[in-house]
Structure formats: structure tokens, C-alpha cells
C-alpha positions, -999 to 999 in steps of 0.1 A, spaced: 111 218 182 118 196 212 152 186 226 148 154 205 143 173 173 106 165 170 83 192 157 59 201 185 35 223 164 -2 214 161 -16 189 136 -32 209 108 -46 184 83 -46 208 53 -10 217 58 15 202 34 48 212 49 71 197 75 57 168 94 23 171 78 38 165 44 53 133 58 19 123 72 2 129 38 29 111 19 26 81 44 -11 77 42 -11 80 4 15 52 2 -5 31 25 -37 40 6 -21 29 -27 -7 -3 -11 -43 -12 -1 -57 -4 -35 -32 -28 -49 -38 -55 -22 -75 -55 -29 -75 -48 -66 -89 -81 -76 -119 -88 -54 -141 -61 -70 -132 -76 -104 -136 -113 -93 -167 -118 -115 -149 -109 -146 -117 -129 -136 -138 -159 -129 -155 -157 -162 -122 -152 -181 -106 -183 -166 -137 -204 -159 -128 -206 -122 -146 -229 -99 -159 -218 -65 -129 -235 -48 -104 -217 -70 -120 -184 -62 -118 -192 -25 -81 -202 -29 -73 -169 -45 -90 -150 -17 -70 -170 9 -37 -166 -9 -42 -128 -10 -39 -127 28 -18 -158 35 15 -138 39 0 -112 62 19 -122 94 52 -132 80 53 -104 55 47 -78 82 75 -92 103 99 -93 74 91 -58 63 95 -46 98 130 -60 98 137 -43 66 125 -10 79 148 -14 109 177 -20 85 170 4 56 145 29 69 109 37 59 117 57 27 137 30 10 115 1 22 81 17 11 95 28 -22 109 -7 -30 77 -24 -18 55 -3 -40 77 -8 -70 77 -46 -65 40 -46 -60 37 -27 -93 56 -54 -111 34 -81 -96 3 -62 -105 12 -62 -142 21 -99 -140 -13 -107 -123 -32 -85 -147 -18 -103 -178 -16 -139 -164 -28 -166 -187 -35 -194 -163 -50 -200 -129 -16 -212 -116 1 -179 -124 -29 -160 -110 -24 -179 -77 14 -173 -76 12 -136 -82 -17 -132 -58 2 -150 -31 32 -127 -36 11 -96 -37 1 -104 -1 35 -87 7 20 -52 -1 -3 -55 29 27 -50 51 30 -15 40 10 -6 71 41 -14 93 63 11 74 41 41 77 35 35 114 72 37 119 76 67 98 48 87 114 60 78 149 94 94 140 80 128 130 53 133 156 57 138 194 41 113 218 12 136 226 2 137 189 13 104 175 -20 86 183 -39 112 163 -14 111 134 -14 74 133 -52 74 133 -52 97 103 -27 75 86 -45 43 93 -79 56 85 -72 71 51 -48 42 43 -73 15 49 -98 35 28 -78 22 -2 -96 -11 -2 -130 7 -4 -116 30 -31 -106 0 -51 -141 -15 -47 -157 18 -58 -135 26 -88 -120 -5 -104 -152 -20 -117 -160 14 -132 -126 16 -149 -130 -20 -163 -165 -11 -176 -152 21 -191 -124 3 -209 -148 -24 -219 -143 -58 -235 -132 -91 -220 -98 -76 -209 -113 -46 -191 -105 -61 -157 -69 -66 -168 -64 -30 -176 -81 -19 -144 -57 -40 -123 -28 -27 -144 -39 8 -136 -32 2 -99 3 -11 -109 10 22 -127 -2 42 -97 20 21 -73 50 25 -97 46 63 -99 43 68 -62 73 45 -55 93 72 -72 75 101 -55 81 85 -21 118 87 -25 115 124 -19 105 118 17 133 133 39 150 111 64 144 120 101 173 122 123 163 123 160 188 141 182 195 130 217 186 153 246 217 164 266 196 176 295 
């Protein structure tokens, strides 16, 4: 432990205690946020068929999904500064869960568009974890830790592409895609509660 209170021990990926627990919790939250953020693109063919969407409407949904990327990350960053990573990430996941359910069971293109636009906020989860990881790892390790965080977190988009069509097919019927999207909402909601167990880091000042 350094004078600033940061654990100086080596990074051991398969450790689940101390700062490594924080790292795993962080990338899992980021992973889930990306599963949610990209939960509709793999199912677009089914969504398009359900609503009879035109090519322009499909493009609009794709644009709306990322339209809030810059302002959302700035706003989430401000919230992290005020309330800390634990509260901000927990609330973000819970809010994303609610929007997932609304999107999954929307009955019009207009509602799809509104909920997709608002779901763009979940992409800002990246900012929260970066702050959290930087608090728990020393300068000589933070690059590696954030690489693990970013790598596994970003994999959430690929995981959504690989699993959600299978879930929709397994459920079957015209509403299979709806339940697949709703599944990601359940996942986000559950982890929003789990993430509240993340301890708060209090950095001590060096007196040397």
C-alpha cells in the first residue's frame, strides 16, 4: 500500500479480491452497458419486419442510437464527479434497464425512436469505469487495468451480436426479438443492484 492508499500489488487477472474485484466489477458493468447499447442492431431484421420499417427509418434508428454519445459522456462525467462511480453506474444501469423494457414492447416507430435515442446514454458508462479503475490502481498499472476494462467492456457489443439472435430464435414467434431485448434489460437491472456493493475508495494524502 502506497502513501496515497493505492494497492501496489501486481495485477492477477483471476484474482477476485481487493482492487481486482473492482476491476472485474467495472468491466462487467461496462460489458453489460454495451450489450444494452447494441442490443437492437443484431435484431434489426425482425424489428424491421414487425414495424414495416423503411430503409430511412432503419438508418434513423441507427443514428439515434449514437446521437447522444458526446453530450451523454460529458453529463455522466459531471455526475461521476458529484456522486461518484458507484452511484452513477448503478443508476445508469437501472435507467437503461427501464428503457430496454420500453423499447422492447414499443408499439410504434415513434416510440422506438424516442427510446433508442435515450438509450444512447448507456454508452457513457465507459467514462464511469475509467474513473473507478484509475482510483484503485497505481500509475504504473493503470494503463494495463484500463486496457482490460476497455477490452472486455467493448466486447459487450460483440456478445450482443452473437447471443441475442439465438435467444430470439429460441423463444420463437414474432415477438422473439422483444423478449431478447428485454433479457438485456433484466441483466442490466440485476447488475445495477450488484454494483452497489462496490466499495468507495478514499485516497489518503501523502504527508511526506
